[in-house]
C-alpha positions as CSV (number, residue, x, y, z in Angstrom):
1,M,-112.9,24.4,18.1
2,S,-110.0,26.4,16.5
3,A,-106.9,27.5,18.7
4,R,-103.7,29.7,17.8
5,S,-100.5,30.4,19.4
6,T,-98.6,33.7,19.0
7,R,-95.0,34.3,20.1
8,S,-93.0,37.2,21.1
9,T,-89.8,38.3,22.9
10,V,-89.4,40.6,25.9
11,K,-86.6,42.2,27.5
12,F,-85.9,42.3,31.2
13,F,-83.4,44.7,31.9
14,H,-83.2,43.6,35.4
15,P,-83.2,39.9,37.7
16,F,-87.2,39.5,38.7
17,S,-89.5,37.0,40.0
18,L,-92.8,35.6,39.5
19,N,-95.6,36.1,41.1
20,G,-95.9,33.2,43.8
21,Q,-92.2,32.5,42.9
22,S,-89.3,33.0,45.0
23,E,-86.5,32.5,42.5
24,V,-85.2,34.7,40.8
25,L,-84.6,34.7,37.0
26,P,-81.9,36.5,35.5
27,A,-82.2,39.8,33.3
28,G,-82.4,38.8,29.6
29,D,-84.4,38.0,26.5
30,Y,-87.5,35.9,27.2
31,E,-89.7,34.4,24.6
32,I,-93.6,34.7,25.4
33,I,-96.0,32.1,24.3
34,V,-99.8,33.3,24.4
35,E,-102.6,30.4,23.3
36,E,-106.0,31.9,22.3
37,E,-109.1,29.9,21.2
38,L,-111.5,30.7,18.6
39,L,-115.2,31.9,19.6
40,E,-117.0,30.3,17.0
41,S,-120.7,31.4,18.5
42,M,-119.5,35.2,17.3
43,S,-120.6,36.4,13.6
44,F,-117.1,37.5,13.6
45,L,-113.7,36.6,13.7
46,A,-112.9,36.7,17.5
47,Y,-110.4,34.8,19.9
48,R,-110.4,34.6,23.6
49,K,-106.8,34.2,25.7
50,T,-106.5,31.1,27.1
51,A,-103.3,30.9,28.3
52,T,-100.1,32.9,28.5
53,Y,-96.4,31.1,29.0
54,L,-93.1,32.6,29.9
55,I,-89.8,30.5,28.6
56,V,-87.4,30.0,30.9
57,T,-84.1,28.3,29.9
58,G,-81.3,27.1,32.6
59,H,-79.5,24.3,34.1
60,G,-79.6,22.5,31.0
61,R,-83.5,22.5,30.5
62,T,-86.5,24.4,29.0
63,E,-89.7,25.2,30.9
64,M,-92.7,27.0,30.2
65,R,-94.1,28.3,32.8
66,E,-97.7,29.9,33.0
67,I,-98.4,33.5,33.8
68,S,-101.2,35.5,33.9
69,G,-101.2,38.4,31.3
70,D,-101.5,41.0,34.3
71,D,-98.7,39.5,36.3
72,L,-96.5,39.8,32.9
73,E,-97.7,43.4,32.8
74,A,-96.9,44.1,36.4
75,V,-93.3,42.5,36.0
76,L,-92.6,44.6,33.1
77,S,-93.5,47.6,34.3
78,R,-91.7,47.2,37.6
79,D,-88.7,46.4,35.6
80,R,-88.9,49.2,33.2
81,S,-89.8,51.7,36.4
82,S,-86.2,50.3,37.7
83,Q,-84.4,51.8,34.8
84,N,-81.9,54.7,35.5
85,P,-82.6,57.5,33.2
């Protein structure tokens, strides 16, 4: 089975918390890692997302926190709707 990872950066303009976690994370840039696996039974090249991680750095350590793609989109949407015009 072949797998791939893609990295991107998202910017939070306001402090936020992840679904199911009480910790409030500060505004700033966060790296996102998306892992996907190759669907070998297809007659064309296709991948399925298997995990999404938010990289959180603080207190002298770095953590990969798993988050669903839907939860990430919801947190980003709330952050964007909180911006002043």
